[in-house]
N, C-alpha and C positions, 0 to 999 in steps of 0.2 A: 504494500500500500504506500501511497505517497507520504512523504515525511511532513507531518503537521500541515497538510494542505487539503482543503475541501473544495469541492466544485463551487463555482460562483452561483449566487442566487439570481435567478432570471430578473426579478423585480429590481435588483440593485444595478442592473446594467442600463444606463441611460441612453435614450436615442440621441443621435447627433443630427440636427436638422441638415438636410441635404444629402443624407446617406440612407439608403435602404438596402436590405440584405434578404436574399432568397436562397433556400436550400432545396436539394432534391436527392433522391436515392437513385443513382444512375447504374448501380451494379458494376462499378469499375473493377473492383477486386473480388468482392463478394456481395451477395444480395442482402437486402433489408438493412442497409446502414446508410446514414447521411454521408455522402462523399462528393457532392458537387455544390459549390457556392458561387453565387453571383452577387457582387457588390456594385450597386448602381449609384452614380454620383450625379447630382444636379449640375447643370452647366455652370461653368465658372469656378469649380473647385480646383484647388491646386494640389498636386501630388508630388512627393519626393520620396526617395528611398535609397537604401544601401543594400548591397548584394554580396553573395559569396565571392571570395577571392580564389576559390578552387579553379584551377585551369581547365578541369573537365566539367565546367559549369553546364547546367542543363539547358536544353533548347528554350524553355520558357524564360529563363533568366536572360539569355541573349536577346530574345525578342522583346521582353519587357523593357530592357534598357534602350533598345532601338526605338520603341514606341514612345517612351518618355522623352527621348532626345528630339523627337519630331516636332515637339512644341504645339501640337494640335489640341491639347486640352483633354485630359482623361475623363471618360464618361463611365467606364465599368472596369471591374477587376473580376477575373474568372479563376476560380481555384478548384482543383481536383485533388483528391487523395487516392491512394491505392496504386498509383503509378507515377514515377518521377519524371518520365520523359527525359532521362539523362543517359548519356552514353548511347544515343540513338542516331547520331549523325544527321545527314540531310533529311532523312525520313522523319526524324523527330522535329526538325525545324518546320518542315511542311505540315506536320500534324498540328504544331502550335499555331501556325498561320491559319490553318483551316478552322480551328476552334474559335480563334479571334474573329475571323471573317463571319462565321455563322452567328456568333453572338451579336456582332455589329449589325447584321441584317435585322435581327429580331428587335434590337433596341433603336434602330434608325440612326446610327452614328457611323463614323469612319472606322475602318479596321485599326488604324493607328491609335484610336482612342480607347482601345481595349488592351488591358495588361493581363497576360496569362501567368499562372502559378501552378506548379505540380509538385506533389510529394508522394513518396512511396518507393516501390521497388525500382532499382536502377537497371538499365540495359534491357528493358522490356518495351515493345512498341506501345505507344499510347492508343487506347481504344477510342478512337475519335468518334465512331458511330454511337457509342454509348453516351459519350459526353454531349454530343449534339442532340441526341434524343432526350437527354435529361434537361436541356436548357429551358424549354417551355414551362416545365413544372417549377423550376427555380425562379423564373421570371414571375409566374403566377403567385409565387409565395413571397414576393418582395414586400418587406415591411420595415419600418424604421426601428421597431422595437424587437428585432429578430437577432440580437447579438448573442443570446444564449444558444439558440439552435445553430447559429453560424459557428460559434466556438466549438461546438461538437462536430460539425461537418468537416472541420479541418484537422481533426485528430487522426493519428496513425496508431503508434504503440502507446500513446498517452493513456493513462488510466482516468484522469479527470480533465475536464475542459479548463481553459485558462482565460479569464476575462476580468476586467475591472473598469470602473468609472470613477472619475473625479470631477469636481467643479471648482472654479477659482474666480474670484472677483478681480476684474481688470477694467480700469477706466469706469468704475461704477456699474459695470454690467457683469452678468454671470456668463462664464464661458464653460462649456462642457467638453470633456475629453473621455472617450471610451476606447478601449483597446482589447485585443485578443491575440493569443499566440498559440502555436503548437510546437511540440518538441519533447523528446524524452530520451532518445539516444542519438548517436552520431552528432554530438554537440561539442563544438569547440569554436573559439572566436575566429577572427579575421573576417568579419562582417558582423553578423548577428547570430541568429541561430534558427535554422529551419524557416518557419513562416511567422510573421507578425504584422498586424495591421492596427494602426492607431488613427483615430479620426477626431477632429475638433471642429466646432462651429465658429472658431475665430477666423479672421481673414489674414492670411500670411502669404506674402509674395513668394514665388517659387524659389528664388535664390536663398532667401532667409529660411524658408522651410527646409531646404537641403542642409543648411548649416545646423539647424535645430535637430533634425533627425540623426545627422552624423554624430553630433555631440552626445545625444541621448543614447545612441547605440554604443558609443565608446565607453559610457559610464554604466552600462547595464548588460546588454547582450554580449558585448566584447569582454565582459568580466566573468563569464561562466564557462564551465567545461564539465561534461559528464565523462567522456571517454577519449578526448583528444582527437576525434575524427571530424574534420571540417566537411560539412555536407556539400553536395553539388548543387543544391537548390535553395540555399539560404536567401531570404529576402525580408527586410523590414521596411514597411511603407508607412508614410505619414500623410494624412489627408487633411486639408483645411478647406472648409466649405464657405466660410465667411458669413454664414446665416445669423450669427449672433449680433452682427453690427460692430464688433470689436476688431479693430485693426492692430496687428502686432508690428512694432517697429523697434528701432534700437533703444528707444526710451523705455519700453515696457517688455522687452524681450525676456529679461531675467525671470520674471514671474511665470511666463509661459514655458520657458526652458525648464524651470524647476519642476513644474507639474507634469510635463511630458516625460521628463527623465524619471520622475517618481513612478508614473504608470509603466514605463519601459522596465524599470528595475523590479517592480512587483511581478510583471510577466516573466522576466528573465529568471528570477529566483524561483518562480513556480515551476519552470522547466527543470531546474536542478532538483527541486523537491519531488518532482515526478520522474526523476531519472530512472531509466530502466532498471528495476530491481533495487532501487535505493532504499536504504534503511537509516542513513545518517545524512544530515545536511551540514556541510562543513564550510565555515567562513575562514578564509585565509587572509589575515590582516598583516600587511607588510608596513612597518614603520621605520622612519629614520633612514631612508635611502638617499642616494645621491640624485637619482632621477627616477621617473616613472618606469622607464624601460627596464632598469635593473630590478626594481620591485616586482614587476610582472614576470620577468624571467625567472626569478627565484620562486615566486608564488606559483607559477605554472609547473615548475619542476616538482614541487610538492604535490600539486593537484593532480598531476598526470601519473604519478608513481603507482603502479599496480600494487607494490608491496605496502605502501602507506594506505591505499584505499582498501585493501583486503584486511589489513590490521584493524582499521576502524570498523569494518563490518563485523569482525570477531570481538570487538571491544577489548582488544589486546594492546596495552600501552607499550608496544615495541617501538619506542619513540626515537631510537637511534636511526631509524629509517628516514625520519625527517631531517636529521643532521646530514645524512648521506646525500639526500636530494638537494639540500642547500649547497653542499660542497660541489656537486657536479653540474649545477645550474649554468655555469659558464661566466660567472663574474670573477674574472681572474685575479683581481687585486683585493678580493674580500679578505678581511682579517677576522677569522672565526673566533679569535680570542675576545673580540669586542662585542659580539652579538649575544642577545638573550632569546630564548625560545620559551613561549608560554603555551600551555594547554588550558584554555579559559583563564582562570586566575592562578593557575599553578605554574610556578617557575620550574621549567624542566631542565634547561641547559644554560650555562654561562661560563665564561673563561675557558672556552674551548671544549667543554665536556659537561657531564652531569652536574646539575646544581647541587650544592651540599644540602640544601633544604628539601630536596625532592624526595618524596616517599612514593613507592610503587602503588600503595593503596590510594593515594590522591589521584594519580594518573588513571587508575582503574575506575575510580568514582566518576571522573569526567567522561571517560570513554563509554560509560553506560548511557549517557544522554543521547537523545536523537538530534539535538542541535549543539554543535561543538565549534569553538573558535580556536584556530591555531594562530598565534601572534608571534611574528618574528621581528625583533627590534635590531636593526642593522647598525645603528649608531654611526652612520656615514653622512648624514645630511638631514634635511627637513621634509623630504617627500614621502608621502604615504600612498598606499594603493590597497584596494580590497577586491578579492576574488571569491567566487563561490563554486563549490564542487560537491560531490557526494561520494559515497563508498562504492565498492564493487561487491556484489553478492552473487550467490549461485544463480539467482534468477536472471541476472544480466546475461550470463552465458546461455541460459535456456532460451530467453527471448530472442537473442541474436542468432542462435544456432538454428532456430525454426522460423525465422522472420518471413520466409517466402511461402511457408506451408499454411 
């Protein structure tokens, strides 16, 4: 089960004026499940996004970036689960083009105004006929208050849906932000993670919108990892409809940036809490670094270590594994004599080895918790960074061994 994570309450997910969502059961991978989503935008909405850096990026990623660059104004997003349309060559590109063209016909917009997204099994042909056949039902289902069903429709190995809403007062008016994401495995930064969609009724010009989503991703989705595998299909999109009448500019950007980053962080942490087979949610707090790059380098060495992740699953305070990961992280001038390592409030290591005050029973007590913080104080500067990861359990292997079945 997810670590201290519950499914969102449908009534808590606030509609965003100018955005409607419709779902359908297209039978893409298996019958009787929500697997197709259409997000329709009113004319004039601005859209920005960040995408996977995987060189084997999926056809829909390439096409979505092309359509965004066309500058024609996005009117719809099309999302399917059950098939990633990645590693499919020119056939995959043509399939993505076809789905965009068919949805454009139904909605009466240009094909470049549709952005495609796919997630699921890699290197399998996209079942275009099933997706096209499911479009009319998804369009008939379009509703402004459909965020809960939409968050379920984008799930793959997720156990619970991930969605959240926030409101903020800007210029004396209420601005609404609602977002959803999916992801559970194949999670690692260098963009965001799997699929995420955040919408607001504020008016934000596209260049500023791009800055806001990039910064939000860097402080949230780019700070999580489940297994160190960067997906071929990652995308995080930010939509601004302008329907609230509040315009965001340099003077009031900070308030908007803060709330969008908050929403993105909640969604990103939810992905780790729902990591495939996860039983522990682990915060890695790096303090006192020279720069953010070295903080993240050491933090990810800890987060990616199978030995550390399995020790946390077993609640075994085999904490020398943390020291080993810090040492091989690649910070060549690191003075290990100067750093301290904490497990929550328990000082584990200092002066290059085990802290004199450390007791095994204190480490064992913390390791029994479902939420745990590893804090590394480098004492090299004033820069801090926070990452989030989870443990590795037997279920992670089972889920990924039978993913296609």
